[in-house]
C-alpha positions as CSV (number, residue, x, y, z in Angstrom):
1,M,-90.9,-81.1,70.0
2,E,-88.5,-79.8,67.2
3,D,-85.0,-79.0,68.7
4,A,-85.0,-74.6,69.0
5,L,-80.7,-75.7,68.0
6,H,-81.9,-77.4,64.6
7,P,-80.9,-75.3,62.0
8,R,-84.9,-75.2,61.1
9,G,-85.7,-74.0,64.3
10,L,-83.3,-71.6,64.2
11,N,-84.7,-70.3,60.7
12,R,-88.2,-70.1,62.3
13,R,-86.6,-68.4,65.4
14,R,-85.0,-65.1,63.2
15,V,-88.4,-65.4,60.6
16,L,-90.7,-64.6,63.8
17,G,-88.1,-62.4,65.4
18,L,-88.1,-60.0,62.3
19,A,-91.8,-60.1,62.0
20,L,-92.2,-58.8,65.9
21,V,-89.5,-56.1,64.5
22,V,-92.0,-55.1,62.0
23,L,-94.7,-54.9,64.1
24,L,-93.2,-53.6,67.2
25,L,-91.4,-50.6,65.0
26,P,-93.6,-49.7,61.7
27,P,-91.5,-47.6,60.6
28,V,-88.1,-49.5,60.8
29,G,-89.8,-52.1,59.5
30,W,-91.5,-50.1,56.8
31,W,-87.8,-49.0,55.6
32,A,-85.7,-52.3,55.8
33,W,-88.4,-53.9,53.9
34,S,-88.6,-51.3,50.8
35,Y,-84.5,-51.2,51.2
36,L,-85.0,-55.3,50.8
37,Q,-87.8,-55.0,47.8
38,F,-85.5,-52.0,45.7
39,P,-87.4,-51.4,43.7
40,S,-86.8,-50.6,40.0
41,D,-84.7,-47.2,39.3
42,R,-87.1,-46.7,36.8
43,T,-89.6,-44.8,40.1
44,P,-88.7,-42.1,42.2
45,E,-88.6,-44.6,44.9
46,G,-86.5,-47.0,43.4
47,A,-83.6,-44.0,42.8
48,Y,-84.4,-42.5,46.1
49,L,-83.7,-46.3,47.6
50,R,-80.1,-46.9,46.0
51,I,-78.8,-43.3,46.7
52,V,-79.3,-44.5,50.4
53,K,-78.0,-47.2,50.1
54,A,-74.8,-45.6,48.5
55,V,-74.5,-42.7,51.1
56,H,-74.2,-44.9,53.9
57,Q,-71.6,-46.7,52.1
58,G,-69.7,-43.2,52.0
59,R,-69.5,-44.0,48.4
60,A,-70.8,-40.6,46.5
61,E,-69.1,-42.1,42.8
62,A,-72.1,-45.0,43.7
63,F,-75.1,-42.8,43.0
64,F,-73.8,-40.7,40.1
65,A,-75.7,-42.3,38.1
66,Y,-78.8,-41.3,40.5
67,T,-78.1,-37.3,39.6
68,E,-80.4,-35.5,36.9
69,T,-78.5,-35.7,33.2
70,D,-77.9,-32.1,33.5
71,A,-75.4,-32.5,36.9
72,Q,-73.7,-35.3,34.9
73,H,-73.0,-33.6,32.2
74,A,-71.5,-30.8,34.1
75,C,-69.1,-32.9,35.4
76,F,-67.8,-34.1,33.0
77,T,-67.5,-30.4,31.7
78,I,-65.4,-29.7,34.7
79,R,-63.0,-32.7,34.1
80,T,-62.4,-31.9,30.5
81,Y,-61.7,-28.4,31.4
82,R,-59.9,-29.1,34.2
83,K,-57.7,-31.2,31.8
84,Q,-57.4,-28.3,29.0
85,A,-56.3,-26.0,31.4
86,R,-54.0,-28.3,33.0
87,D,-52.0,-29.2,30.3
88,R,-51.7,-25.8,28.6
89,V,-50.0,-25.3,32.2
90,L,-47.4,-27.6,31.8
91,D,-46.7,-26.8,28.3
92,A,-46.3,-22.8,28.6
93,Y,-46.7,-21.7,31.9
94,P,-43.2,-21.0,33.6
95,E,-42.7,-21.7,37.8
96,P,-43.8,-21.4,40.0
97,E,-47.6,-21.1,38.4
98,R,-47.2,-23.9,36.3
99,T,-46.6,-26.6,39.3
100,R,-49.0,-24.2,41.9
101,L,-51.7,-24.2,38.9
102,A,-51.2,-28.1,37.6
103,D,-51.2,-29.4,41.5
104,A,-54.5,-27.1,42.4
105,W,-56.4,-29.0,39.0
106,A,-54.9,-32.3,39.5
107,T,-57.6,-34.2,41.0
108,E,-60.2,-33.4,38.3
109,A,-58.3,-33.0,36.3
110,L,-56.8,-36.5,36.1
111,A,-60.2,-38.6,37.4
112,A,-61.4,-41.2,35.3
113,D,-64.8,-40.3,34.8
114,G,-67.2,-37.9,35.7
115,A,-69.0,-39.9,38.7
116,E,-65.3,-39.5,40.0
117,V,-65.8,-35.9,39.2
118,F,-68.7,-36.3,41.3
119,A,-67.1,-38.0,44.5
120,L,-64.7,-35.1,44.8
121,H,-67.2,-32.5,44.8
122,A,-69.4,-34.4,46.8
123,L,-66.3,-35.1,49.4
124,R,-65.3,-31.0,49.1
125,H,-68.9,-29.4,50.0
126,G,-69.8,-32.4,52.4
127,W,-73.0,-33.3,49.8
128,V,-72.6,-37.7,52.0
129,D,-72.1,-36.1,55.6
130,R,-75.4,-33.6,54.5
131,L,-77.6,-36.2,53.5
132,R,-76.5,-38.9,55.7
133,R,-78.0,-36.9,58.7
134,D,-81.4,-36.1,56.7
135,L,-81.7,-39.4,54.6
136,S,-84.9,-41.4,56.3
137,G,-87.6,-43.6,55.0
138,I,-90.3,-42.5,52.3
139,A,-93.5,-41.2,53.5
140,K,-94.6,-39.7,50.2
141,V,-94.2,-39.6,46.8
142,E,-95.6,-36.1,44.1
143,V,-95.1,-37.3,40.1
144,V,-96.1,-34.8,38.0
145,G,-95.0,-35.2,34.4
146,E,-91.5,-36.2,34.1
147,R,-90.6,-34.4,37.5
148,A,-90.9,-36.2,41.2
149,T,-90.5,-35.3,44.9
150,V,-89.7,-37.8,47.1
151,E,-90.8,-36.6,50.8
152,T,-89.2,-38.0,53.9
153,V,-90.8,-39.3,57.1
154,K,-88.4,-36.3,58.3
155,G,-89.9,-34.3,56.0
156,T,-86.9,-33.6,53.9
157,R,-88.1,-33.0,50.1
158,Y,-85.9,-34.6,47.5
159,P,-86.7,-33.5,43.8
160,F,-85.6,-36.1,41.1
161,R,-86.2,-35.3,37.0
162,R,-86.6,-38.4,34.5
163,R,-83.8,-39.1,32.7
164,D,-83.7,-39.8,29.0
165,N,-83.3,-43.8,29.7
166,G,-86.4,-43.6,31.9
167,I,-83.7,-43.5,35.7
168,W,-84.7,-41.0,37.5
169,G,-82.0,-38.8,38.9
170,L,-81.9,-36.3,41.7
171,T,-81.6,-32.6,41.1
172,S,-79.9,-31.3,44.6
173,F,-76.2,-30.9,43.0
174,T,-77.3,-29.8,39.5
175,A,-77.0,-26.0,40.1
176,A,-73.6,-26.3,41.9
177,L,-72.0,-28.6,39.1
178,G,-73.4,-26.4,36.5
179,A,-71.8,-23.2,38.1
180,E,-68.6,-25.5,39.3
181,A,-68.5,-26.1,35.0
182,E,-68.9,-22.6,33.9
183,K,-66.1,-22.1,36.2
184,A,-64.3,-24.5,34.9
185,A,-64.9,-23.3,31.3
186,R,-63.7,-19.5,32.0
187,D,-60.4,-20.3,33.9
188,A,-59.7,-22.6,30.6
189,A,-60.2,-19.8,28.4
190,Q,-58.2,-17.7,30.7
191,I,-55.4,-19.9,30.9
192,E,-55.2,-20.3,27.5
193,K,-54.9,-16.7,27.0
194,N,-52.5,-16.6,29.7
195,A,-50.3,-19.1,27.9
196,A,-50.4,-17.6,24.6
197,D,-48.9,-14.3,26.0
198,H,-46.3,-16.7,28.2
199,Q,-45.3,-17.8,24.4
200,R,-45.2,-14.9,22.6
201,V,-42.2,-13.2,25.8
202,R,-40.2,-16.7,25.8
203,E,-40.5,-16.3,22.0
204,R,-38.8,-12.9,22.3
205,E,-36.4,-14.1,24.5
206,R,-35.3,-16.6,22.0
207,A,-35.1,-13.7,19.0
208,Q,-33.2,-11.2,20.9
209,P,-28.9,-12.0,20.3
210,Q,-27.2,-13.4,22.8
211,P,-24.4,-11.2,24.2
């Protein structure tokens, strides 16, 4: 008889144990099986499972690729305008406003890319914690043209849109990121106007005769 301590016996016991878990706990077993299989991210299921993995790792930047195109563009736009505004502040603003604004916008302005900007906002707004509470196994998927909805066993519905590269992107954060990008653009425009005013004041002061 094969020794239960033999490596082959141990492997058999592991397989039987896994099968027992799948049989006794169907939702958990299905979820584990789906997670390990990782369907293509050209399917809503595959994109959703990759988001789940990133959320459980606490790495919002890891599922930036699985947000929709408009959300990604918004993140890069935020970074561009914050950098533009911060550079102008450092160049033209007087203290203490110069340091205050430069420090306030440093994280977004100096972010490496859009994924890092997304991670900053995910942390700021608690998106990862919210997802961690709500994410669960997939109950069903509805696909209508370029849009899809993943419904979980908890009844939560996650909307996706197919991107031009075929990857499905979550749309849940697009509105918030778009609003933040618009705000960054407005701030940059106001900073430019104020910077021009500060420069004119400095030029007038320099032009005045010294006593």
